[in-house]
KOLDRENBA-296348 format. One record per residue: x, y negated, z negated of N, C-alpha, C in turn. Coordinates in steps of 0.05 Angstrom, whole numbers, padded with zeros to 5 digits, always signed. Layout:
REM KOLDRENBA-296348
XYZXYZXYZ
...
END
This chain:
REM KOLDRENBA-296348
+01842-01210+01693+01869-01200+01685+01869-01187+01659
+01856-01202+01642+01852-01191+01616+01832-01164+01610
+01812-01165+01629+01798-01139+01635+01815-01120+01642
+01835-01123+01661+01850-01100+01671+01869-01091+01650
+01880-01107+01636+01893-01098+01611+01881-01081+01595
+01856-01088+01588+01837-01072+01568+01832-01047+01582
+01823-01045+01609+01819-01020+01618+01841-01004+01623
+01864-01012+01633+01886-01002+01640+01895-00985+01613
+01898-01001+01591+01906-00986+01563+01887-00970+01553
+01863-00974+01552+01840-00957+01547+01834-00932+01561
+01835-00934+01586+01835-00912+01603+01858-00894+01602
+01883-00908+01602+01906-00890+01599+01908-00875+01573
+01899-00887+01550+01899-00873+01528+01878-00852+01527
+01856-00855+01541+01833-00838+01544+01844-00810+01552
+01867-00810+01567+01878-00785+01577+01890-00766+01556
+01897-00774+01533+01906-00756+01513+01882-00746+01498
+01858-00757+01502+01837-00752+01481+01812-00742+01492
+01813-00738+01520+01790-00722+01530+01765-00742+01543
+01745-00728+01553+01726-00740+01570+01707-00760+01560
+01685-00752+01547+01667-00773+01539+01674-00795+01517
+01686-00783+01495+01691-00802+01471+01718-00813+01479
+01735-00802+01495+01759-00818+01504+01752-00842+01521
+01735-00837+01539+01727-00858+01558+01717-00881+01541
+01705-00877+01522+01693-00900+01505+01713-00923+01493
+01741-00911+01494+01759-00933+01482+01762-00956+01504
+01762-00948+01532+01760-00967+01553+01736-00982+01554
+01712-00970+01548+01690-00989+01550+01687-01006+01526
+01698-00996+01501+01699-01014+01480+01718-01040+01487
+01743-01036+01493+01760-01056+01500+01753-01075+01520
+01744-01063+01541+01734-01084+01567+01709-01100+01553
+01693-01086+01540+01666-01105+01530+01674-01122+01509
+01695-01119+01491+01700-01137+01476+01714-01160+01488
+01732-01154+01507+01745-01178+01521+01728-01195+01535
+01709-01183+01551+01690-01197+01570+01671-01211+01552
+01660-01201+01529+01645-01218+01513+01657-01239+01499
+01683-01236+01491+01697-01257+01478+01702-01280+01499
+01703-01274+01523+01710-01294+01544+01684-01309+01551
+01663-01293+01553+01640-01305+01563+01619-01313+01545
+01620-01300+01521+01598-01304+01502+01606-01308+01472
+01626-01325+01468+01638-01325+01445+01616-01340+01422
+01600-01355+01430+01583-01369+01412+01553-01364+01411
+01549-01341+01421+01524-01329+01424+01522-01314+01396
+01494-01303+01392+01486-01286+01369+01505-01263+01366
+01516-01258+01345+01535-01238+01340+01520-01213+01343
+01500-01206+01333+01483-01181+01337+01477-01176+01369
+01470-01194+01381+01462-01191+01406+01487-01181+01423
+01511-01193+01418+01538-01186+01429+01545-01158+01423
+01546-01154+01399+01551-01129+01389+01537-01105+01404
+01512-01109+01405+01494-01090+01417+01500-01088+01448
+01509-01107+01461+01517-01106+01491+01538-01089+01493
+01561-01099+01477+01586-01080+01477+01584-01053+01471
+01567-01050+01451+01565-01020+01443+01550-01007+01464
+01529-01019+01475+01514-01003+01498+01532-00995+01521
+01551-01014+01526+01570-01008+01550+01590-00986+01543
+01599-00988+01515+01617-00967+01503+01604-00939+01505
+01580-00938+01495+01567-00911+01498+01562-00902+01527
+01552-00917+01543+01545-00909+01572+01569-00900+01587
+01593-00914+01582+01619-00905+01599+01623-00874+01590
+01617-00862+01570+01617-00837+01565+01600-00820+01579
+01578-00827+01593+01564-00811+01609+01579-00792+01630
+01595-00807+01641+01611-00795+01665+01631-00774+01655
+01638-00772+01631+01655-00754+01620+01648-00723+01624
+01622-00720+01634+01613-00695+01637+01622-00680+01663
+01631-00696+01682+01643-00691+01705+01668-00679+01707
+01673-00654+01720+01699-00642+01723+01713-00659+01748
+01738-00662+01745+01752-00682+01764+01781-00668+01769
+01791-00649+01755+01819-00639+01758+01820-00627+01781
+01807-00608+01791+01809-00597+01817+01804-00617+01840
+01789-00637+01835+01784-00657+01857+01810-00670+01861
+01824-00677+01837+01850-00689+01845+01866-00669+01852
+01866-00644+01850+01884-00623+01859+01879-00622+01888
+01855-00629+01902+01856-00629+01930+01876-00648+01945
+01882-00669+01929+01899-00688+01942+01931-00683+01937
+01936-00666+01920+01967-00665+01913+01975-00639+01904
+01960-00618+01904+01968-00592+01898+01987-00582+01919
+02011-00568+01911+02031-00558+01926+02019-00543+01951
+02000-00521+01950+01991-00514+01975+01976-00530+01998
+01965-00554+01987+01951-00571+02001+01967-00595+02010
+01994-00598+02004+02009-00620+02013+02009-00620+02047
+02004-00639+02057+02003-00640+02086+01975-00638+02099
+01956-00629+02080+01929-00625+02091+01914-00651+02091
+01913-00665+02110+01897-00691+02110+01868-00690+02105
+01858-00668+02115+01829-00663+02112+01822-00661+02080
+01839-00643+02066+01833-00640+02040+01839-00668+02020
+01860-00680+02033+01867-00708+02021+01839-00728+02019
+01833-00729+02045+01808-00745+02050+01786-00738+02034
+01780-00715+02033+01756-00705+02017+01758-00705+01989
+01782-00700+01979+01790-00704+01950+01788-00733+01941
+01796-00753+01958+01792-00783+01952+01766-00789+01954
+01753-00779+01970+01719-00787+01975+01706-00775+01950
+01714-00753+01936+01703-00740+01912+01709-00761+01891
+01735-00766+01889+01741-00785+01866+01729-00810+01867
+01725-00826+01890+01710-00851+01894+01682-00844+01882
+01670-00825+01891+01641-00819+01880+01644-00819+01849
+01659-00799+01841+01658-00793+01810+01666-00820+01795
+01687-00833+01801+01695-00857+01791+01674-00876+01791
+01660-00880+01818+01639-00902+01816+01617-00895+01797
+01606-00870+01795+01588-00858+01774+01598-00865+01746
+01620-00856+01742+01630-00859+01714+01629-00883+01703
+01636-00908+01715+01637-00934+01708+01608-00946+01711
+01597-00938+01733+01568-00951+01737+01551-00953+01716
+01547-00930+01702+01528-00932+01673+01539-00954+01657
+01563-00957+01651+01572-00977+01632+01568-01004+01642
+01570-01010+01669+01561-01038+01679+01530-01041+01676
+01514-01024+01680+01484-01028+01676+01477-01031+01649
+01489-01014+01628+01481-01020+01603+01492-01044+01590
+01515-01050+01596+01528-01075+01588+01510-01097+01600
+01507-01105+01620+01487-01120+01631+01460-01120+01623
+01448-01097+01613+01423-01099+01600+01424-01114+01570
+01448-01114+01560+01452-01124+01535+01455-01156+01537
+01466-01164+01561+01469-01193+01563+01451-01208+01581
+01433-01192+01594+01418-01204+01614+01390-01218+01607
+01383-01216+01580+01362-01230+01568+01336-01215+01568
+01332-01191+01583+01310-01174+01582+01309-01160+01555
+01281-01157+01547+01281-01145+01523+01271-01117+01524
+01283-01096+01516+01277-01067+01520+01271-01054+01495
+01242-01050+01492+01228-01040+01467+01242-01009+01463
+01239-01003+01441+01248-00978+01431+01235-00953+01446
+01209-00952+01449+01192-00931+01464+01203-00932+01494
+01208-00958+01505+01217-00962+01533+01242-00948+01534
+01262-00952+01516+01287-00940+01520+01288-00909+01513
+01270-00899+01497+01266-00873+01495+01260-00859+01519
+01240-00868+01532+01229-00858+01556+01248-00863+01579
+01261-00883+01581+01283-00888+01602+01303-00865+01600
+01313-00859+01578+01336-00839+01570+01322-00809+01578
+01300-00806+01573+01284-00781+01580+01282-00778+01606
+01276-00803+01619+01272-00803+01651+01302-00796+01666
+01321-00811+01655+01351-00806+01664+01357-00776+01662
+01349-00763+01637+01354-00735+01638+01342-00719+01656
+01315-00725+01662+01299-00709+01686+01311-00714+01710
+01320-00739+01718+01332-00744+01743+01356-00728+01744
+01373-00727+01724+01397-00712+01722+01394-00682+01729
+01373-00668+01722+01370-00643+01727+01358-00640+01752
+01343-00656+01767+01334-00657+01791+01360-00661+01809
+01375-00680+01801+01401-00686+01821+01422-00658+01820
+01424-00647+01798+01440-00623+01797+01428-00601+01814
+01402-00596+01811+01386-00576+01828+01389-00584+01858
+01390-00609+01864+01390-00615+01892+01416-00614+01906
+01440-00623+01889+01465-00627+01900+01486-00606+01890
+01485-00596+01867+01504-00585+01855+01496-00549+01853
+01476-00542+01867+01471-00514+01867+01465-00506+01897
+01469-00483+01899+01476-00458+01887+01503-00458+01877
+01507-00442+01854+01537-00443+01841+01542-00413+01835
+01555-00397+01848+01558-00369+01842+01586-00360+01853
+01605-00369+01840+01633-00367+01848+01641-00335+01851
+01629-00318+01831+01636-00291+01837+01629-00280+01863
+01608-00294+01880+01602-00285+01906+01612-00305+01926
+01627-00322+01919+01639-00346+01935+01616-00361+01944
+01593-00368+01930+01570-00385+01938+01574-00412+01923
+01579-00433+01936+01581-00458+01925+01564-00476+01936
+01560-00497+01924+01544-00522+01936+01551-00533+01962
+01533-00541+01980+01544-00552+02003+01563-00573+02004
+01557-00593+01986+01573-00609+01979+01586-00609+01953
+01616-00602+01958+01631-00593+01936+01658-00603+01935
+01666-00619+01913+01691-00635+01911+01713-00623+01897
+01706-00598+01883+01729-00587+01870+01739-00561+01890
+01763-00551+01883+01780-00535+01900+01762-00508+01910
+01761-00503+01932+01745-00476+01941+01759-00463+01962
+01747-00443+01973+01757-00428+01993+01760-00441+02018
+01747-00464+02026+01755-00475+02051+01779-00484+02051
+01792-00493+02033+01819-00506+02032+01839-00485+02026
+01834-00463+02013+01853-00444+02005+01836-00413+02008
+01837-00409+02032+01817-00386+02043+01829-00358+02027
+01852-00357+02021+01867-00330+02007+01867-00328+01977
+01869-00354+01970+01875-00357+01938+01853-00347+01918
+01864-00342+01899+01848-00330+01874+01840-00357+01860
+01817-00366+01864+01809-00394+01853+01787-00388+01829
+01783-00409+01812+01764-00410+01791+01750-00438+01798
+01732-00437+01815+01713-00458+01820+01700-00470+01796
+01698-00497+01794+01685-00509+01770+01658-00521+01776
+01640-00518+01756+01613-00525+01759+01614-00558+01763
+01599-00569+01782+01601-00599+01785+01570-00607+01776
+01572-00630+01766+01545-00645+01758+01546-00673+01766
+01561-00682+01789+01559-00710+01796+01531-00714+01810
+01520-00695+01821+01494-00700+01835+01471-00709+01810
+01475-00696+01791+01453-00705+01770+01460-00734+01763
+01484-00740+01757+01492-00767+01749+01484-00786+01771
+01489-00780+01794+01479-00795+01818+01452-00805+01818
+01434-00782+01815+01407-00787+01813+01399-00805+01788
+01414-00802+01767+01406-00816+01741+01413-00845+01748
+01435-00849+01754+01446-00877+01761+01429-00894+01781
+01420-00879+01803+01402-00890+01822+01375-00899+01805
+01368-00879+01791+01342-00885+01779+01344-00910+01756
+01364-00911+01738+01373-00931+01722+01372-00957+01737
+01388-00958+01761+01388-00984+01776+01362-00992+01784
+01347-00975+01794+01321-00980+01806+01304-00990+01783
+01304-00977+01760+01286-00988+01738+01292-01016+01726
+01320-01017+01725+01329-01044+01713+01326-01068+01733
+01333-01062+01759+01331-01082+01778+01305-01088+01791
+01290-01070+01799+01262-01071+01812+01242-01073+01791
+01241-01053+01773+01216-01053+01752+01220-01078+01734
+01242-01078+01721+01247-01099+01702+01257-01126+01711
+01267-01127+01734+01278-01151+01747+01301-01161+01731
+01317-01143+01720+01342-01151+01703+01365-01153+01723
+01367-01177+01733+01387-01180+01754+01418-01175+01745
+01424-01184+01721+01452-01177+01714+01457-01147+01711
+01436-01134+01698+01442-01105+01696+01446-01092+01723
+01428-01098+01741+01431-01089+01769+01460-01095+01782
+01464-01122+01782+01491-01132+01797+01514-01120+01782
+01518-01124+01755+01539-01112+01744+01545-01083+01743
+01520-01069+01747+01523-01039+01752+01535-01033+01776
+01526-01049+01799+01537-01046+01827+01568-01053+01827
+01576-01073+01811+01602-01083+01812+01621-01061+01797
+01607-01048+01773+01621-01028+01760+01626-01003+01777
+01606-00994+01793+01608-00973+01813+01632-00977+01830
+01632-01003+01843+01653-01013+01860+01685-01009+01849
+01682-01015+01821+01710-01015+01808+01716-00985+01802
+01699-00967+01799+01706-00943+01794+01712-00929+01820
+01697-00934+01839+01703-00924+01865+01725-00930+01876
+01738-00955+01872+01766-00963+01882+01789-00954+01862
+01778-00954+01839+01804-00947+01816+01810-00921+01818
+01793-00900+01821+01803-00872+01818+01820-00864+01841
+01808-00870+01868+01828-00861+01888+01852-00876+01890
+01850-00904+01881+01876-00920+01881+01896-00906+01863
+01888-00901+01837+01908-00889+01817+01918-00865+01827
+01903-00845+01838+01909-00823+01848+01931-00826+01874
+01926-00848+01885+01942-00848+01912+01973-00849+01903
+01977-00861+01876+02004-00859+01867+02016-00833+01860
+02000-00813+01850+02007-00790+01843+02009-00773+01867
+01989-00776+01889+01989-00760+01913+02014-00769+01928
+02021-00794+01928+02046-00806+01945+02071-00788+01934
+02071-00788+01905+02095-00776+01891+02096-00746+01902
+02073-00734+01901+02075-00703+01908+02080-00701+01940
+02070-00716+01957+02075-00717+01984+02103-00722+01993
+02114-00739+01980+02146-00746+01988+02163-00746+01968
+02168-00720+01963+02187-00715+01941+02214-00727+01947
+02224-00730+01971+02251-00734+01979+02256-00762+01971
+02238-00784+01972+02241-00811+01960+02251-00812+01936
+02240-00793+01918+02245-00791+01887+02270-00778+01880
+02286-00767+01901+02310-00753+01897+02333-00771+01896
+02331-00795+01904+02354-00815+01908+02350-00842+01899
+02372-00855+01894+02371-00883+01881+02363-00887+01853
+02344-00905+01855+02333-00915+01829+02319-00892+01816
+02298-00881+01833+02278-00861+01824+02289-00836+01819
+02313-00828+01828+02324-00803+01815+02333-00802+01789
+02337-00827+01777+02339-00827+01746+02317-00829+01730
+02295-00844+01744+02270-00850+01726+02248-00829+01734
+02246-00816+01756+02224-00798+01761+02224-00775+01740
+02247-00762+01728+02241-00746+01707+02224-00754+01683
+02226-00780+01681+02211-00792+01655+02184-00802+01661
+02176-00798+01689+02150-00811+01695+02127-00789+01691
+02106-00795+01673+02083-00779+01674+02061-00791+01693
+02064-00779+01718+02048-00792+01743+02016-00791+01736
+02010-00767+01725+01980-00765+01718+01972-00790+01699
+01985-00797+01678+01979-00817+01660+01982-00844+01677
+01998-00847+01696+02001-00873+01713+01977-00874+01728
+01969-00851+01738+01944-00854+01754+01921-00860+01738
+01918-00852+01713+01896-00858+01696+01896-00891+01688
+01921-00898+01681+01925-00924+01675+01920-00946+01697
+01925-00938+01724+01919-00955+01749+01889-00953+01751
+01879-00933+01746+01846-00929+01751+01835-00944+01731
+01842-00948+01705+01830-00962+01685+01834-00994+01691
+01859-01001+01700+01864-01030+01705+01849-01038+01729
+01846-01023+01750+01827-01032+01774+01798-01032+01764
+01789-01015+01753+01759-01016+01746+01754-01036+01728
+01774-01045+01707+01772-01066+01690+01772-01096+01703
+01789-01099+01724+01792-01120+01740+01766-01125+01754
+01757-01106+01771+01733-01110+01784+01706-01115+01766
+01708-01099+01742+01684-01104+01723+01685-01135+01712
+01709-01141+01708+01712-01172+01697+01704-01188+01722
+01710-01186+01747+01707-01203+01768+01677-01204+01775
+01662-01177+01771+01633-01179+01775+01620-01194+01755
+01628-01193+01731+01614-01209+01709+01618-01238+01713
+01642-01248+01721+01649-01273+01728+01630-01284+01751
+01627-01266+01770+01612-01276+01796+01581-01276+01787
+01570-01264+01767+01546-01263+01757+01539-01279+01731
+01560-01296+01724+01558-01307+01696+01533-01324+01691
+01521-01337+01714+01495-01352+01714+01472-01331+01703
+01476-01312+01704+01453-01288+01698+01455-01283+01670
+01479-01287+01657+01479-01285+01627+01460-01300+01612
+01444-01287+01599+01420-01300+01582+01421-01293+01555
+01443-01304+01539+01442-01302+01513+01445-01328+01501
+01428-01338+01486+01431-01365+01474+01453-01368+01451
+01467-01391+01452+01487-01398+01436+01476-01408+01406
+01490-01398+01385+01479-01407+01359+01474-01435+01354
+01497-01448+01365+01497-01481+01365+01475-01495+01380
+01462-01480+01398+01439-01489+01415+01414-01477+01407
+01412-01467+01384+01385-01460+01376+01384-01429+01376
+01403-01414+01382+01404-01386+01382+01401-01375+01352
+01387-01355+01344+01385-01345+01319+01380-01317+01318
+01373-01304+01293+01373-01274+01294+01348-01264+01308
+01328-01281+01311+01304-01276+01325+01312-01263+01355
+01332-01271+01363+01339-01265+01392+01349-01235+01391
+01351-01221+01366+01361-01193+01364+01342-01182+01346
+01318-01179+01351+01300-01162+01330+01309-01135+01319
+01306-01131+01294+01308-01104+01286+01281-01087+01282
+01281-01067+01299+01256-01052+01300+01263-01025+01288
+01285-01017+01279+01291-00994+01263+01294-01002+01234
+01284-00991+01218+01284-00992+01190+01314-00984+01179
+01323-00994+01159+01351-00984+01150+01355-00953+01143
+01333-00943+01132+01333-00913+01126+01334-00897+01151
+01319-00908+01172+01319-00892+01201+01346-00896+01213
+01358-00920+01212+01387-00924+01220+01406-00904+01205
+01405-00902+01182+01426-00886+01167+01420-00856+01173
+01395-00849+01176+01389-00821+01181+01401-00813+01209
+01396-00835+01230+01408-00826+01256+01439-00825+01254
+01453-00843+01235+01480-00845+01237+01489-00818+01225
+01473-00806+01205+01483-00783+01194+01478-00757+01212
+01459-00757+01232+01452-00739+01250+01473-00738+01271
+01476-00761+01283+01495-00766+01304+01524-00760+01299
+01535-00767+01274+01562-00761+01266+01565-00733+01260
+01541-00717+01249+01545-00695+01246+01546-00677+01268
+01531-00682+01289+01534-00667+01315+01561-00672+01328
+01567-00697+01327+01592-00708+01338+01615-00691+01327
+01615-00690+01303+01642-00677+01289+01640-00646+01296
+01615-00637+01294+01616-00604+01298+01624-00602+01329
+01612-00619+01348+01619-00612+01375+01646-00616+01383
+01661-00635+01368+01691-00642+01377+01708-00624+01363
+01703-00611+01340+01725-00598+01321+01713-00570+01311
+01690-00562+01321+01680-00534+01311+01667-00520+01336
+01662-00495+01333+01649-00485+01354+01623-00471+01346
+01602-00488+01354+01573-00479+01345+01559-00479+01374
+01552-00459+01381+01544-00460+01413+01521-00479+01420
+01498-00479+01403+01479-00495+01405+01485-00525+01402
+01505-00532+01388+01512-00555+01385+01530-00563+01412
+01549-00547+01417+01564-00552+01442+01546-00557+01466
+01527-00540+01467+01511-00543+01494+01495-00569+01490
+01488-00579+01468+01477-00605+01466+01490-00628+01469
+01517-00627+01457+01531-00652+01455+01554-00650+01473
+01555-00632+01491+01578-00629+01508+01569-00644+01536
+01547-00655+01535+01538-00669+01561+01532-00701+01554
+01544-00718+01572+01547-00745+01566+01520-00757+01559
+01500-00754+01574+01473-00767+01571+01462-00756+01544
+01465-00731+01538+01453-00724+01515+01469-00733+01487
+01496-00738+01494+01511-00750+01472+01507-00778+01468
+01500-00790+01487+01492-00820+01485+01464-00823+01479
+01444-00802+01475+01420-00805+01471+01412-00822+01447
+01418-00812+01425+01414-00825+01398+01426-00852+01397
+01459-00857+01404+01465-00881+01402+01454-00905+01418
+01447-00895+01446+01430-00920+01462+01409-00930+01448
+01391-00912+01437+01367-00925+01426+01370-00939+01397
+01390-00926+01382+01396-00940+01353+01413-00965+01355
+01430-00966+01376+01446-00991+01378+01430-01012+01390
+01411-01005+01406+01394-01028+01418+01374-01042+01399
+01366-01027+01379+01343-01037+01360+01355-01037+01330
+01381-01029+01322+01388-01029+01297+01405-01053+01289
+01408-01059+01264+01428-01080+01253+01456-01068+01249
+01459-01045+01237+01481-01032+01231+01495-01016+01251
+01480-01002+01268+01487-00986+01288+01506-00999+01307
+01503-01021+01318+01522-01034+01337+01548-01039+01325
+01552-01044+01301+01580-01046+01291+01592-01020+01283
+01577-01002+01274+01585-00973+01266+01595-00961+01291
+01580-00966+01310+01589-00951+01340+01613-00962+01349
+01619-00990+01347+01641-01001+01362+01666-00994+01344
+01658-00992+01318+01684-00984+01297+01690-00958+01289
+01674-00948+01266+01685-00922+01260+01672-00899+01276
+01649-00898+01289+01641-00878+01304+01656-00872+01328
+01665-00894+01342+01680-00888+01367+01708-00880+01358
+01716-00891+01336+01746-00881+01327+01747-00853+01314
+01724-00843+01307+01728-00819+01292+01739-00795+01309
+01728-00788+01336+01737-00768+01349+01767-00772+01356
+01776-00800+01361+01803-00800+01368+01825-00798+01342
+01816-00807+01322+01829-00803+01295+01833-00773+01290
+01810-00759+01293+01809-00732+01285+01824-00715+01310
+01826-00720+01333+01843-00707+01352+01870-00715+01348
+01878-00739+01340+01906-00746+01334+01915-00725+01311
+01899-00722+01289+01909-00707+01267+01912-00677+01273
+01888-00668+01290+01890-00639+01301+01921-00636+01314
+01926-00653+01330+01950-00649+01349+01973-00652+01335
+01977-00670+01317+02003-00677+01299+02005-00663+01280
+01984-00653+01264+01985-00639+01237+01982-00609+01242
+01962-00601+01257+01951-00574+01253+01966-00557+01279
+01970-00571+01302+01983-00559+01328+02014-00558+01325
+02023-00582+01323+02050-00587+01325+02066-00584+01298
+02047-00588+01278+02060-00584+01249+02081-00607+01244
+02081-00627+01255+02100-00644+01254+02100-00663+01228
+02078-00662+01214+02075-00681+01192+02057-00666+01168
+02069-00666+01144+02053-00652+01126+02021-00659+01125
+02006-00642+01113+01974-00642+01112+01965-00667+01104
+01971-00671+01076+01962-00696+01061+01969-00720+01075
+01995-00730+01081+02000-00755+01095+01988-00756+01118
+01986-00732+01134+01973-00736+01158+01941-00741+01156
+01928-00731+01137+01900-00736+01134+01896-00768+01127
+01916-00777+01109+01912-00804+01101+01918-00826+01119
+01940-00818+01140+01950-00838+01157+01930-00838+01181
+01923-00813+01190+01907-00812+01217+01879-00811+01213
+01867-00806+01196+01844-00805+01190+01828-00822+01168
+01835-00815+01144+01824-00835+01122+01828-00862+01122
+01854-00874+01129+01858-00900+01132+01846-00912+01157
+01847-00905+01180+01831-00916+01203+01799-00916+01197
+01789-00896+01188+01759-00895+01185+01750-00913+01161
+01766-00913+01141+01762-00929+01118+01758-00961+01128
+01783-00968+01140+01781-00995+01148+01763-01001+01167
+01757-00985+01190+01734-00993+01211+01711-00992+01199
+01701-00974+01179+01678-00974+01164+01673-00999+01146
+01691-01009+01131+01688-01031+01118+01683-01054+01135
+01699-01057+01156+01696-01079+01177+01671-01077+01189
+01659-01057+01198+01630-01056+01209+01613-01064+01188
+01611-01054+01163+01592-01059+01145+01594-01093+01137
+01619-01101+01138+01621-01132+01132+01610-01147+01155
+01616-01140+01181+01602-01157+01203+01574-01154+01207
+01564-01129+01197+01534-01123+01202+01519-01142+01178
+01531-01141+01155+01519-01155+01133+01519-01188+01139
+01541-01197+01156+01544-01223+01160+01525-01234+01183
+01513-01216+01194+01493-01225+01218+01467-01238+01203
+01463-01235+01177+01444-01249+01166+01451-01280+01162
+01473-01288+01166+01476-01317+01164+01485-01330+01193
+01473-01316+01213+01473-01325+01239+01499-01334+01248
+01516-01314+01248+01547-01317+01253+01549-01318+01286
+01567-01335+01295+01572-01333+01326+01587-01306+01331
+01587-01296+01355+01597-01271+01365+01631-01271+01361
+01645-01296+01363+01670-01293+01363+01680-01287+01333
+01665-01291+01316+01675-01287+01286+01676-01256+01282
+01664-01238+01297+01669-01211+01298+01687-01200+01324
+01686-01213+01348+01697-01205+01369+01729-01203+01369
+01739-01228+01356+01766-01232+01354+01781-01212+01336
+01768-01208+01310+01784-01191+01296+01779-01160+01301
+01753-01152+01314+01749-01127+01328+01769-01120+01348
+01773-01139+01365+01791-01135+01387+01820-01128+01376
+01830-01145+01362+01856-01144+01349+01856-01116+01332
+01837-01111+01318+01838-01082+01302+01837-01058+01318
+01822-01057+01337+01816-01035+01355+01838-01036+01377
+01848-01055+01387+01870-01052+01402+01895-01039+01387
+01901-01045+01367+01927-01038+01355+01921-01010+01338
+01896-01004+01332+01887-00978+01322+01891-00958+01346
+01880-00961+01366+01881-00941+01390+01910-00942+01400
+01921-00963+01399+01950-00962+01410+01968-00947+01389
+01962-00952+01363+01978-00938+01342+01975-00907+01340
+01950-00897+01345+01942-00871+01346+01958-00857+01367
+01953-00871+01392+01961-00861+01416+01995-00858+01416
+02007-00882+01403+02036-00878+01400+02044-00859+01383
+02033-00854+01361+02038-00828+01344+02038-00803+01362
+02016-00800+01378+02008-00776+01395+02034-00776+01413
+02047-00799+01423+02069-00798+01439+02096-00797+01426
+02095-00792+01401+02117-00786+01386+02136-00814+01382
+02122-00832+01380+02137-00857+01375+02154-00862+01398
+02148-00867+01425+02170-00866+01444+02180-00893+01446
+02199-00900+01425+02210-00928+01430+02230-00930+01456
+02232-00953+01469+02245-00954+01494+02276-00953+01488
+02285-00957+01463+02315-00956+01455+02322-00932+01447
+02304-00909+01445+02310-00884+01442+02313-00868+01466
+02323-00843+01464+02323-00829+01492+02299-00824+01503
+02293-00831+01531+02267-00834+01545+02258-00807+01548
+02229-00805+01546+02215-00781+01550+02195-00787+01570
+02178-00767+01581+02157-00774+01597+02135-00794+01588
+02134-00799+01562+02116-00820+01548+02127-00844+01550
+02152-00850+01550+02164-00875+01545+02154-00896+01564
+02154-00894+01592+02142-00912+01610+02116-00918+01603
+02097-00903+01600+02069-00911+01591+02069-00921+01563
+02082-00913+01547+02084-00931+01518+02095-00960+01524
+02111-00962+01543+02119-00996+01546+02096-01006+01559
+02081-00994+01580+02055-01008+01592+02038-01014+01571
+02031-00995+01557+02009-01000+01536+02016-01020+01516
+02043-01023+01508+02052-01043+01491+02048-01071+01507
+02053-01076+01531+02050-01101+01546+02019-01107+01544
+02002-01086+01548+01975-01092+01551+01964-01099+01519
+01974-01085+01499+01971-01090+01475+01973-01120+01466
+01996-01129+01475+02006-01159+01472+01988-01176+01485
+01982-01172+01511+01962-01189+01524+01937-01190+01511
+01923-01171+01500+01903-01170+01486+01896-01185+01461
+01924-01181+01447+01928-01196+01422+01925-01224+01429
+01944-01235+01447+01942-01261+01455+01913-01273+01461
+01897-01258+01476+01871-01260+01480+01856-01270+01457
+01859-01251+01439+01841-01253+01415+01849-01277+01399
+01877-01283+01396+01884-01309+01381+01880-01334+01394
+01878-01336+01424+01875-01361+01435+01850-01364+01451
+01834-01344+01453+01809-01349+01468+01789-01374+01462
+01782-01376+01440+01764-01395+01430+01774-01420+01435
+01800-01429+01429+01814-01451+01435+01814-01458+01464
+01820-01439+01476+01822-01442+01509+01794-01446+01521
+01775-01435+01510+01746-01441+01516+01740-01471+01513
+01746-01480+01487+01739-01508+01482+01752-01526+01501
+01779-01520+01506+01787-01540+01527+01778-01539+01554
+01770-01517+01564+01755-01516+01591+01727-01532+01588
+01714-01526+01567+01688-01539+01563+01690-01569+01561
+01712-01578+01550+01717-01610+01543+01719-01618+01575
+01738-01603+01590+01746-01612+01618+01722-01613+01637
+01703-01595+01634+01682-01594+01650+01655-01608+01640
END
């Protein structure tokens, strides 16, 4: 249930902020919750790496286009077309499973006890990129919309469904991610015999494959049955419902619940020693020197900011694809001391803070420039950076994971809730309702649930351990 709250709020907020970097909100919150429930007394750095790996990996799927796939199930010209509905839902199941699957595997890699060397991860990431190229070539080509030539298996809108329409088909890359995920599962499960990574990856695939179609079923039902929403209770509420955001929230809640269930069923494969039982920093060796870590931070953050907020063609081509965006972070997180905490706190928050600033200050001009910068960028990034440096420094004292998981869950829950609430123009339920108000209420309940988890988790764990 807690993983569902984390996924529902995180994925619902993602909808305001975009594909790869927005998805990391959900990966971060789910990872923090599950780590706090299952590994609170493990080595802090080990757990930080696991959560950060899952956070980065959930962004890989952001490269996939899905708007037109959703359109197959609810666009006005296709209402009543059951074949289009089935095909669209199948596409959403495939894309949803791929999107969440990478997060499951990498999170499992961090908790499964297998040691992945720096060179090994470097070669693995290169191998995933190569498999992705092959998969796109096999499944997502040819693509020549000007001549109405599209791939044989194509999940966006095309002339099969709307023969006479003026369409703009989108390039799909799900085939590349499919090949890459199969390769990743094969390597971790067969070559490295990392049972947790393999099993959690498959559970994550199931969560995504169920969550995306289930969430879209709400939106499609609304589009296919307009008469139901013109009478009674729904007649007053429907104008305030953002069905797209409810779809995303349902997707996130479903995949979070299944993700959590998968880890619970595979908890015996978690192989992270507790500090109190002899765990120490040797469990999390640092193979990157601090100078190298900070150089990689500088390079990655520079490319990330450029890709998100400026237009430089070669940077866009490089960092607009999830696997390339995650290349440096995956390797640096797995073998650095500073990187895991920086990734979880300021680096993941940076594009979200920046996009909030851009929307509220530069696009809507609803707040003056200086206060906007201070409130939406300077303050969040300063607080998260200081917290990350403090947590990283504390790893030298062999701290238990809950010492950073609990405050980090609290901080990031309310940071992302607050930024999104500002994006929603502070949709208080006692004010006149807008299309943002119902989602704001849902996110508030999720945030309160995660807050309760952060404040009570260790006491609850102690009580369970005493009883067992």
